[in-house]
C-alpha atoms as an extended CHARMM CRD file, in Angstrom:
* protein
*
       120  EXT
         1         1  UNK       CA              0.0150000000        0.0930000000       -0.0880000000  PROA      1               0.0000000000
         2         2  UNK       CA              1.0390000000        3.4240000000       -0.5930000000  PROA      2               0.0000000000
         3         3  UNK       CA              2.4580000000        5.7950000000        2.0450000000  PROA      3               0.0000000000
         4         4  UNK       CA              4.5900000000        8.9660000000        1.7820000000  PROA      4               0.0000000000
         5         5  UNK       CA              8.0030000000        7.0160000000        2.8270000000  PROA      5               0.0000000000
         6         6  UNK       CA              7.8520000000        3.6630000000        1.1820000000  PROA      6               0.0000000000
         7         7  UNK       CA              5.0490000000        3.8180000000       -1.3870000000  PROA      7               0.0000000000
         8         8  UNK       CA              4.5150000000        4.8530000000       -4.9230000000  PROA      8               0.0000000000
         9         9  UNK       CA              6.7250000000        1.9300000000       -6.1970000000  PROA      9               0.0000000000
        10        10  UNK       CA              9.8940000000        4.3120000000       -5.4970000000  PROA      10              0.0000000000
        11        11  UNK       CA              8.8160000000        7.1950000000       -7.6350000000  PROA      11              0.0000000000
        12        12  UNK       CA             10.1990000000       10.5500000000       -6.8550000000  PROA      12              0.0000000000
        13        13  UNK       CA              7.0420000000       12.3600000000       -5.8210000000  PROA      13              0.0000000000
        14        14  UNK       CA              8.4800000000       15.5760000000       -7.1040000000  PROA      14              0.0000000000
        15        15  UNK       CA              8.0650000000       14.4970000000      -10.8770000000  PROA      15              0.0000000000
        16        16  UNK       CA              4.5820000000       13.0960000000      -10.4800000000  PROA      16              0.0000000000
        17        17  UNK       CA              2.5820000000       16.2890000000      -11.1960000000  PROA      17              0.0000000000
        18        18  UNK       CA              4.7160000000       17.5170000000      -14.1090000000  PROA      18              0.0000000000
        19        19  UNK       CA              4.2050000000       14.0410000000      -15.6980000000  PROA      19              0.0000000000
        20        20  UNK       CA              0.4930000000       14.1080000000      -14.9900000000  PROA      20              0.0000000000
        21        21  UNK       CA              0.4460000000       17.3630000000      -16.8950000000  PROA      21              0.0000000000
        22        22  UNK       CA              2.3910000000       16.0500000000      -19.9430000000  PROA      22              0.0000000000
        23        23  UNK       CA              0.0890000000       13.1170000000      -20.0100000000  PROA      23              0.0000000000
        24        24  UNK       CA             -3.0280000000       15.2830000000      -19.7160000000  PROA      24              0.0000000000
        25        25  UNK       CA             -1.9960000000       17.4750000000      -22.6610000000  PROA      25              0.0000000000
        26        26  UNK       CA             -0.8710000000       14.2170000000      -24.7260000000  PROA      26              0.0000000000
        27        27  UNK       CA             -3.3640000000       11.5600000000      -24.0850000000  PROA      27              0.0000000000
        28        28  UNK       CA             -7.0300000000       12.5300000000      -24.8590000000  PROA      28              0.0000000000
        29        29  UNK       CA             -9.1540000000       11.3010000000      -21.7740000000  PROA      29              0.0000000000
        30        30  UNK       CA             -6.3370000000       10.7510000000      -19.5490000000  PROA      30              0.0000000000
        31        31  UNK       CA             -7.7860000000       13.3330000000      -16.8010000000  PROA      31              0.0000000000
        32        32  UNK       CA            -11.0020000000       11.1490000000      -16.9360000000  PROA      32              0.0000000000
        33        33  UNK       CA             -8.8960000000        8.2130000000      -15.5330000000  PROA      33              0.0000000000
        34        34  UNK       CA             -6.7930000000       10.3160000000      -13.1310000000  PROA      34              0.0000000000
        35        35  UNK       CA             -8.9220000000       12.9270000000      -11.5160000000  PROA      35              0.0000000000
        36        36  UNK       CA            -11.7190000000       11.0140000000       -9.9400000000  PROA      36              0.0000000000
        37        37  UNK       CA             -9.2910000000        9.5920000000       -7.3930000000  PROA      37              0.0000000000
        38        38  UNK       CA             -7.7230000000       13.0280000000       -6.8930000000  PROA      38              0.0000000000
        39        39  UNK       CA            -11.1020000000       14.6480000000       -6.5270000000  PROA      39              0.0000000000
        40        40  UNK       CA            -11.9810000000       12.0690000000       -3.8130000000  PROA      40              0.0000000000
        41        41  UNK       CA             -8.8580000000       12.7330000000       -1.8360000000  PROA      41              0.0000000000
        42        42  UNK       CA             -9.3900000000       16.4340000000       -1.9210000000  PROA      42              0.0000000000
        43        43  UNK       CA            -13.3040000000       16.1970000000       -1.1830000000  PROA      43              0.0000000000
        44        44  UNK       CA            -14.3060000000       17.6320000000       -4.2430000000  PROA      44              0.0000000000
        45        45  UNK       CA            -17.5250000000       17.2320000000       -6.1940000000  PROA      45              0.0000000000
        46        46  UNK       CA            -16.9410000000       14.6070000000       -9.2660000000  PROA      46              0.0000000000
        47        47  UNK       CA            -18.7010000000       17.2820000000      -11.7410000000  PROA      47              0.0000000000
        48        48  UNK       CA            -16.0430000000       19.7650000000      -11.1270000000  PROA      48              0.0000000000
        49        49  UNK       CA            -13.8680000000       20.0680000000      -14.1210000000  PROA      49              0.0000000000
        50        50  UNK       CA            -10.0490000000       20.9570000000      -13.5140000000  PROA      50              0.0000000000
        51        51  UNK       CA             -6.6090000000       20.7060000000      -14.7830000000  PROA      51              0.0000000000
        52        52  UNK       CA             -3.4300000000       19.6080000000      -13.1070000000  PROA      52              0.0000000000
        53        53  UNK       CA             -2.6720000000       23.0110000000      -12.5800000000  PROA      53              0.0000000000
        54        54  UNK       CA             -6.2270000000       23.6560000000      -10.7250000000  PROA      54              0.0000000000
        55        55  UNK       CA             -5.3250000000       20.3530000000       -8.7480000000  PROA      55              0.0000000000
        56        56  UNK       CA             -1.8520000000       21.7140000000       -7.6010000000  PROA      56              0.0000000000
        57        57  UNK       CA             -3.3570000000       24.9230000000       -6.7590000000  PROA      57              0.0000000000
        58        58  UNK       CA             -6.2900000000       23.1920000000       -4.3510000000  PROA      58              0.0000000000
        59        59  UNK       CA             -3.5350000000       20.7520000000       -2.8990000000  PROA      59              0.0000000000
        60        60  UNK       CA             -1.4020000000       23.7500000000       -1.8680000000  PROA      60              0.0000000000
        61        61  UNK       CA             -4.4630000000       26.0130000000       -0.4820000000  PROA      61              0.0000000000
        62        62  UNK       CA             -5.3420000000       22.7710000000        1.6620000000  PROA      62              0.0000000000
        63        63  UNK       CA             -1.8620000000       22.9110000000        3.1050000000  PROA      63              0.0000000000
        64        64  UNK       CA             -1.0980000000       19.4670000000        1.5730000000  PROA      64              0.0000000000
        65        65  UNK       CA              1.5320000000       18.4080000000       -0.9320000000  PROA      65              0.0000000000
        66        66  UNK       CA              1.1020000000       15.9670000000       -3.6520000000  PROA      66              0.0000000000
        67        67  UNK       CA              2.7700000000       12.9140000000       -1.6570000000  PROA      67              0.0000000000
        68        68  UNK       CA              0.3080000000       13.2410000000        0.9320000000  PROA      68              0.0000000000
        69        69  UNK       CA             -2.6960000000       13.1950000000       -1.5470000000  PROA      69              0.0000000000
        70        70  UNK       CA             -1.4300000000       10.4550000000       -3.6780000000  PROA      70              0.0000000000
        71        71  UNK       CA             -0.5930000000        8.2370000000       -0.5150000000  PROA      71              0.0000000000
        72        72  UNK       CA             -3.9650000000        8.6940000000        1.0660000000  PROA      72              0.0000000000
        73        73  UNK       CA             -5.7150000000        5.4160000000        0.9100000000  PROA      73              0.0000000000
        74        74  UNK       CA             -8.5550000000        4.8100000000       -1.7270000000  PROA      74              0.0000000000
        75        75  UNK       CA            -11.7980000000        3.9250000000        0.0460000000  PROA      75              0.0000000000
        76        76  UNK       CA            -14.1380000000        1.0480000000       -0.9340000000  PROA      76              0.0000000000
        77        77  UNK       CA            -17.0830000000        3.4500000000       -0.5820000000  PROA      77              0.0000000000
        78        78  UNK       CA            -15.9070000000        5.8770000000       -3.1470000000  PROA      78              0.0000000000
        79        79  UNK       CA            -18.0060000000        5.9130000000       -6.4220000000  PROA      79              0.0000000000
        80        80  UNK       CA            -17.0050000000        6.5080000000      -10.1190000000  PROA      80              0.0000000000
        81        81  UNK       CA            -18.0520000000        7.1570000000      -13.4720000000  PROA      81              0.0000000000
        82        82  UNK       CA            -21.3270000000        8.3110000000      -15.0050000000  PROA      82              0.0000000000
        83        83  UNK       CA            -23.4770000000        5.9140000000      -12.9610000000  PROA      83              0.0000000000
        84        84  UNK       CA            -21.6750000000        6.6440000000       -9.6820000000  PROA      84              0.0000000000
        85        85  UNK       CA            -20.8580000000        3.1040000000       -8.8290000000  PROA      85              0.0000000000
        86        86  UNK       CA            -18.3030000000        1.6640000000       -6.6440000000  PROA      86              0.0000000000
        87        87  UNK       CA            -15.1490000000        0.2950000000       -8.3480000000  PROA      87              0.0000000000
        88        88  UNK       CA            -14.7050000000       -3.5170000000       -8.1920000000  PROA      88              0.0000000000
        89        89  UNK       CA            -11.2800000000       -4.3560000000       -9.5310000000  PROA      89              0.0000000000
        90        90  UNK       CA            -10.3340000000       -8.1790000000       -9.0970000000  PROA      90              0.0000000000
        91        91  UNK       CA             -8.5370000000       -7.8500000000       -5.8700000000  PROA      91              0.0000000000
        92        92  UNK       CA            -11.2900000000       -5.8600000000       -4.3090000000  PROA      92              0.0000000000
        93        93  UNK       CA            -13.5240000000       -8.5970000000       -5.1700000000  PROA      93              0.0000000000
        94        94  UNK       CA            -11.4190000000      -11.2460000000       -3.7460000000  PROA      94              0.0000000000
        95        95  UNK       CA            -11.0630000000       -9.0350000000       -0.4830000000  PROA      95              0.0000000000
        96        96  UNK       CA            -14.8180000000       -8.9160000000       -0.3120000000  PROA      96              0.0000000000
        97        97  UNK       CA            -15.1050000000      -12.5140000000       -0.4060000000  PROA      97              0.0000000000
        98        98  UNK       CA            -12.5950000000      -12.6590000000        2.5040000000  PROA      98              0.0000000000
        99        99  UNK       CA            -14.5050000000      -10.1490000000        4.4710000000  PROA      99              0.0000000000
       100       100  UNK       CA            -17.7080000000      -12.0430000000        4.0570000000  PROA      100             0.0000000000
       101       101  UNK       CA            -15.9670000000      -15.1920000000        5.4870000000  PROA      101             0.0000000000
       102       102  UNK       CA            -14.7410000000      -13.1840000000        8.5430000000  PROA      102             0.0000000000
       103       103  UNK       CA            -11.0380000000      -12.9730000000        7.7460000000  PROA      103             0.0000000000
       104       104  UNK       CA            -10.7270000000       -9.3470000000        8.5080000000  PROA      104             0.0000000000
       105       105  UNK       CA            -13.1710000000       -9.3340000000       11.2600000000  PROA      105             0.0000000000
       106       106  UNK       CA            -12.7030000000       -6.3900000000       13.5580000000  PROA      106             0.0000000000
       107       107  UNK       CA            -10.5360000000       -4.6620000000       10.8910000000  PROA      107             0.0000000000
       108       108  UNK       CA            -11.0420000000       -1.7220000000        8.5220000000  PROA      108             0.0000000000
       109       109  UNK       CA             -9.6310000000       -2.9450000000        5.2360000000  PROA      109             0.0000000000
       110       110  UNK       CA            -10.2100000000       -1.3230000000        2.0210000000  PROA      110             0.0000000000
       111       111  UNK       CA            -10.2250000000       -3.7340000000       -0.9000000000  PROA      111             0.0000000000
       112       112  UNK       CA             -9.2590000000       -1.4350000000       -3.5880000000  PROA      112             0.0000000000
       113       113  UNK       CA             -5.9200000000       -0.7830000000       -2.0890000000  PROA      113             0.0000000000
       114       114  UNK       CA             -4.7760000000       -4.0760000000       -2.8320000000  PROA      114             0.0000000000
       115       115  UNK       CA             -3.2820000000       -5.0630000000       -6.0220000000  PROA      115             0.0000000000
       116       116  UNK       CA             -2.9950000000       -8.5870000000       -7.7490000000  PROA      116             0.0000000000
       117       117  UNK       CA              0.4010000000       -9.3640000000       -6.4200000000  PROA      117             0.0000000000
       118       118  UNK       CA             -1.1080000000       -8.7920000000       -2.8400000000  PROA      118             0.0000000000
       119       119  UNK       CA             -3.8810000000      -11.3510000000       -3.4120000000  PROA      119             0.0000000000
       120       120  UNK       CA             -2.5080000000      -14.2510000000       -5.4050000000  PROA      120             0.0000000000
């Protein structure tokens, strides 16, 4: 799981925002993939439209930095897309089965924070 000290697969966090900005410029629809997670982490409306520049400005206004925002865990309850549905990637589905079986009883576990290598 990502955290400020050990997470993000060893990526230098100072290059993340500039890389996202380049990707947003070069890849049509890239922001559609990226921004919902950032919007949730910043407690913003999913209907708000903004650029990486706007995101950076909001992050700084909230007294945060990119490392804190990107390392904050995704929540199972977050809803995505036009239909405002929860995300069920394969690892989350497996974790939901484990939760139903009592494996994580008494623990607050977010299945969307698991990667396939964590599960199999």
